[in-house]
NUDREN-61828 format. One line per 2 residues: number of its first residue (from 1); their letters; for each residue x, y, z of C-alpha. Coordinates in Angstrom, 1 decimal. Layout:
NUM) a) X/Y/Z ~ ...
***
This chain:
1) me) 8.8/37.6/-1.9 ~ 9.5/39.9/-4.9
3) tm) 11.5/37.1/-6.5 ~ 8.5/34.7/-6.3
5) kr) 6.3/37.3/-7.9 ~ 8.7/37.8/-10.8
7) vf) 9.1/34.1/-11.4 ~ 5.3/33.6/-11.3
9) it) 4.6/36.5/-13.7 ~ 7.3/35.3/-16.1
11) sl) 5.7/31.8/-16.1 ~ 2.3/33.3/-16.8
13) li) 3.7/35.4/-19.7 ~ 5.4/32.4/-21.3
15) fl) 2.3/30.2/-20.8 ~ -0.3/32.8/-21.7
17) pf) -1.1/31.6/-25.2 ~ -1.9/28.2/-23.9
19) vq) -3.7/29.4/-20.8 ~ -6.1/31.4/-22.9
21) nk) -7.1/28.2/-24.6 ~ -6.3/25.8/-21.7
23) mi) -8.8/23.1/-22.7 ~ -8.1/22.1/-26.2
25) la) -10.6/19.9/-28.2 ~ -8.8/17.1/-30.0
27) qe) -10.5/16.3/-33.3 ~ -7.7/14.5/-35.1
29) fr) -4.4/12.8/-34.5 ~ -1.8/15.2/-33.2
31) qe) 1.5/15.5/-31.2 ~ 2.1/18.3/-28.8
33) tw) 5.4/19.1/-27.0 ~ 6.1/21.3/-23.9
35) kf) 9.2/22.0/-21.9 ~ 9.2/23.5/-18.4
37) pq) 11.9/24.3/-15.8 ~ 12.3/21.7/-13.0
39) kd) 9.3/21.6/-10.6 ~ 9.0/20.1/-7.1
41) tl) 5.7/18.4/-8.1 ~ 4.2/16.9/-11.2
43) sl) 0.5/16.0/-10.9 ~ -1.4/13.8/-13.4
45) et) -5.0/12.8/-13.5 ~ -5.8/10.2/-16.2
47) lg) -8.9/8.4/-17.3 ~ -9.9/5.5/-19.6
49) st) -7.0/3.8/-21.4 ~ -4.5/6.7/-21.3
51) kv) -0.9/5.4/-21.3 ~ 1.8/7.3/-19.5
53) fi) 5.6/6.7/-20.0 ~ 7.8/8.4/-17.5
55) sg) 11.6/8.5/-17.6 ~ 14.3/10.2/-15.5
57) tn) 16.5/12.8/-17.1 ~ 19.5/15.0/-16.0
59) sg) 18.6/17.8/-18.3 ~ 17.1/20.0/-15.5
61) ei) 13.8/20.3/-17.4 ~ 10.5/18.6/-17.6
63) ei) 9.7/17.6/-21.1 ~ 6.2/16.4/-22.0
65) kl) 4.9/15.0/-25.3 ~ 1.2/14.2/-25.9
67) kd) 0.2/11.9/-28.7 ~ -3.5/11.4/-29.2
69) mt) -6.4/10.7/-31.5 ~ -9.4/11.6/-29.3
71) kp) -13.1/12.0/-29.6 ~ -14.9/15.4/-29.7
73) de) -15.9/15.0/-26.0 ~ -12.3/14.5/-24.8
75) qf) -9.9/17.3/-23.8 ~ -6.8/17.8/-21.9
77) ev) -5.4/20.5/-19.5 ~ -1.9/21.5/-18.8
79) ee) -1.4/24.1/-16.0 ~ 1.8/25.5/-14.7
81) ep) 2.5/27.0/-11.2 ~ 5.9/28.2/-9.8
83) ga) 6.5/24.9/-8.0 ~ 4.1/22.5/-9.7
85) ly) 2.9/21.2/-13.1 ~ -0.6/19.7/-13.6
87) lk) -1.8/17.4/-16.4 ~ -5.4/16.3/-16.6
89) dv) -7.7/14.3/-18.9 ~ -11.1/15.8/-19.2
91) il) -14.4/14.3/-20.4 ~ -17.0/16.8/-21.6
93) ny) -20.7/16.1/-21.2 ~ -20.1/12.8/-19.4
95) dg) -23.2/10.5/-19.6 ~ -23.3/7.7/-17.0
97) nr) -26.1/6.1/-19.0 ~ -23.6/5.1/-21.7
99) pt) -21.8/2.2/-20.1 ~ -20.3/1.0/-23.3
101) qt) -18.6/4.4/-23.9 ~ -14.8/4.2/-23.8
103) yf) -12.5/7.2/-23.4 ~ -8.9/8.1/-24.3
105) ee) -8.1/4.9/-26.2 ~ -5.5/6.7/-28.3
107) ri) -3.9/9.0/-25.7 ~ -0.2/8.7/-24.8
109) wi) 1.8/11.0/-22.4 ~ 5.6/10.7/-22.7
111) in) 7.2/12.6/-19.8 ~ 10.9/13.1/-18.9
113) vp) 11.5/14.4/-15.3 ~ 14.6/15.4/-13.4
115) dg) 15.7/13.5/-10.3 ~ 14.0/14.4/-7.1
117) ty) 10.6/15.1/-8.6 ~ 7.5/14.3/-6.6
119) ik) 5.0/12.7/-9.0 ~ 1.4/12.4/-7.9
121) cn) -1.1/10.4/-10.0 ~ -4.8/9.8/-9.6
123) gs) -8.0/8.9/-11.6 ~ -10.3/6.1/-12.4
125) sg) -7.8/4.1/-14.4 ~ -4.3/4.3/-15.9
127) qf) -1.4/2.5/-17.4 ~ 2.1/3.5/-16.4
129) ev) 5.7/2.6/-17.5 ~ 8.3/4.2/-15.3
131) ts) 12.0/3.8/-16.0 ~ 15.3/5.2/-14.7
133) fn) 13.4/7.5/-12.3 ~ 14.8/8.7/-9.0
135) gf) 12.3/10.4/-6.7 ~ 8.9/10.0/-5.1
137) fk) 6.0/8.4/-7.0 ~ 2.5/8.2/-5.5
139) ae) -0.7/6.9/-7.2 ~ -4.3/6.4/-6.2
141) yg) -6.6/4.7/-8.8 ~ -9.6/2.4/-9.1
143) lg) -7.8/0.3/-11.7 ~ -4.2/0.5/-12.8
145) rf) -1.3/-1.2/-14.4 ~ 2.2/-0.1/-13.3
147) nf) 5.6/-1.3/-14.5 ~ 8.7/0.1/-12.8
149) td) 12.2/-0.6/-14.0 ~ 15.5/0.8/-12.6
151) vc) 13.7/3.1/-10.2 ~ 15.2/4.5/-7.0
153) gn) 13.3/6.3/-4.3 ~ 9.8/6.0/-2.7
155) id) 6.9/4.2/-4.5 ~ 3.4/4.5/-3.0
157) ls) 0.5/2.8/-4.8 ~ -3.0/2.4/-3.5
159) la) -5.6/0.9/-5.8 ~ -8.8/-1.2/-5.8
161) ql) -7.4/-3.3/-8.6 ~ -3.6/-3.2/-9.0
163) ya) -1.4/-5.0/-11.4 ~ 2.2/-4.0/-10.6
165) qi) 5.7/-5.2/-11.7 ~ 8.9/-3.9/-10.3
167) hn) 12.3/-4.7/-11.8 ~ 15.9/-3.9/-10.6
169) se) 14.7/-1.1/-8.3 ~ 15.6/0.1/-4.8
171) gs) 14.1/2.3/-2.1 ~ 11.0/2.2/0.1
173) ft) 7.8/0.7/-1.3 ~ 4.2/0.8/-0.2
175) ls) 1.8/-1.1/-2.5 ~ -1.8/-2.1/-1.5
177) sa) -4.8/-3.4/-3.4 ~ -8.0/-5.3/-2.9
179) gg) -7.2/-7.3/-6.0 ~ -4.7/-7.8/-8.8
181) si) -1.2/-9.1/-8.5 ~ 2.2/-7.7/-7.4
183) ra) 5.5/-8.9/-8.7 ~ 9.0/-7.6/-7.9
185) tg) 12.4/-9.0/-9.1 ~ 15.9/-7.7/-8.3
187) lt) 14.5/-5.6/-5.4 ~ 16.6/-3.7/-2.9
189) it) 14.8/-2.6/0.2 ~ 16.4/0.4/1.8
191) gn) 13.3/1.8/3.7 ~ 10.4/0.2/5.5
193) ss) 8.2/-1.4/2.8 ~ 4.8/-3.1/2.5
195) fs) 3.2/-5.1/-0.3 ~ -0.3/-6.3/0.2
197) sg) -3.3/-7.6/-1.8 ~ -6.7/-8.9/-0.8
199) mg) -7.4/-11.4/-3.6 ~ -4.2/-11.4/-5.7
201) sv) -0.8/-13.0/-5.2 ~ 2.3/-11.0/-4.0
203) ki) 5.7/-12.3/-5.0 ~ 8.9/-10.4/-4.0
205) sl) 12.3/-11.5/-5.2 ~ 15.2/-9.7/-3.5
207) dq) 18.6/-8.6/-4.9 ~ 20.0/-8.5/-1.3
209) ap) 18.9/-8.9/2.3 ~ 16.5/-6.0/3.2
211) aa) 18.0/-3.1/5.2 ~ 14.6/-2.2/6.6
213) dl) 11.3/-3.9/7.7 ~ 9.4/-5.7/5.1
215) yv) 5.7/-6.8/5.1 ~ 4.3/-9.1/2.4
217) gs) 0.6/-10.1/2.6 ~ -2.2/-11.7/0.6
219) nf) -5.4/-12.5/2.3 ~ -6.5/-15.3/0.0
221) nk) -3.5/-16.0/-2.3 ~ 0.2/-16.4/-2.1
223) aq) 2.5/-14.0/-0.1 ~ 6.0/-15.0/-1.0
225) vs) 9.5/-13.7/-0.4 ~ 12.6/-15.1/-2.1
227) fn) 16.2/-14.2/-1.0 ~ 17.7/-15.6/-4.2
229) gh) 20.6/-17.2/-2.3 ~ 21.5/-14.0/-0.5
231) pv) 22.1/-14.1/3.3 ~ 18.9/-14.6/5.2
233) tg) 19.0/-12.4/8.2 ~ 16.3/-10.8/10.4
235) yf) 13.3/-11.6/12.6 ~ 10.8/-13.6/10.5
237) ef) 7.2/-13.8/11.4 ~ 4.6/-15.9/9.5
239) ia) 0.8/-15.5/10.1 ~ -2.1/-17.6/8.7
241) ma) -5.6/-18.6/9.7 ~ -5.3/-21.8/11.7
243) dk) -6.2/-24.9/9.7 ~ -6.9/-22.9/6.6
245) gr) -3.8/-20.9/5.6 ~ -0.4/-22.5/4.8
247) ii) 3.0/-21.5/6.2 ~ 6.1/-22.7/4.3
249) sp) 9.7/-22.0/5.6 ~ 13.1/-23.6/4.8
251) fk) 14.1/-22.8/8.4 ~ 13.0/-24.3/11.7
253) fd) 10.8/-22.1/13.8 ~ 11.9/-20.8/17.2
255) re) 8.4/-20.1/18.4 ~ 4.8/-21.2/17.4
257) et) 1.6/-19.9/18.9 ~ -2.1/-19.5/18.2
259) fr) -4.0/-16.2/18.8 ~ -7.4/-14.9/18.1
261) dd) -8.1/-12.0/15.8 ~ -10.8/-10.6/13.6
263) ik) -11.7/-13.0/10.8 ~ -11.4/-10.3/8.1
265) sy) -13.4/-12.3/5.6 ~ -17.1/-11.5/6.0
267) rd) -19.8/-13.7/4.6 ~ -22.6/-11.5/5.9
269) ss) -23.2/-8.8/8.5 ~ -23.4/-11.4/11.3
271) df) -19.6/-12.0/10.9 ~ -18.7/-8.5/11.9
273) gk) -16.8/-8.5/15.2 ~ -16.2/-12.3/15.2
275) ks) -12.8/-13.7/16.0 ~ -11.0/-16.6/14.5
277) dy) -7.8/-18.6/15.4 ~ -4.6/-17.6/13.7
279) sr) -1.2/-19.3/13.7 ~ 1.9/-17.3/14.3
281) ks) 5.3/-18.9/13.7 ~ 8.7/-17.1/13.9
283) fi) 12.4/-17.5/13.9 ~ 15.5/-15.3/14.2
285) rh) 18.6/-15.4/12.0 ~ 21.8/-13.6/13.0
287) ng) 21.0/-10.3/14.8 ~ 17.3/-10.4/14.3
289) qp) 17.1/-7.2/12.2 ~ 15.1/-6.2/10.2
291) ki) 11.5/-7.6/10.8 ~ 10.1/-9.5/7.9
293) tl) 6.4/-10.5/8.0 ~ 4.6/-12.8/5.7
295) kt) 0.9/-12.9/6.3 ~ -2.2/-14.6/4.8
297) it) -5.7/-15.7/5.8 ~ -6.5/-18.8/3.7
299) gt) -3.6/-18.5/1.2 ~ 0.1/-19.4/1.5
301) ak) 2.9/-17.5/3.3 ~ 6.1/-18.7/1.9
303) li) 9.8/-17.9/2.3 ~ 12.4/-19.1/-0.2
305) k) 16.2/-19.1/0.6
***
């Protein structure tokens, strides 16, 4: 317990000049740089058009660079705790009656983090480029654009409008959105994963056969999985609204059935609770593991060898 107190006090003493003026008003272009010892958690809250570049490092330190040219009513916060670091965009005197006002158009965070860091991001909007990162990345936004390259670990994104691209990465993935599109190439699935969009298309291209369950769904667009010539193995299940959605497979189905389920596309309140006919088609290849599900309502569920 005494050790924790000493570490915390040391951190406060090192950080004291900044804490005294934690919220700094940006009036002209500047670049700020901070270095911190490795933390368990890095938390970011971004607004407007803030761009965030995150890269993995083996230095054992978290390095942060801020480049911005902000307005008088824009500020930022950096706070340190023994096990966590917090970065936050702040709008002063926000006026919701100014719909044309835009914020943080010239703000860029450049962050290098050690392996194993748990990164949590949230806000109204954000743009992220994540490369060579090994750890846990979680984000909740209204609108966001995310690009992951050479990432290993656990990725969890939940947005109203998501535009995501994943390249040459492996791990467990959970991406969900009401709209937008999801693209993945060179993907290696090592943990149970789910990719889903209400209105947008979801296209997953694999670097090898999944080692865990995989769900790919788009209510009204394309839900597609490509094995890129790698061995196709597992239990495959395709679901689409009968007579409205399309199911495309290069393999013959072992079983086909129709079942009733919630319609999930409401025109008005009278539709709540109604059921509709869905088609389920499935086949097994080799040992039937893992389970791979492609689901749509009125779009297309498609498997490519």
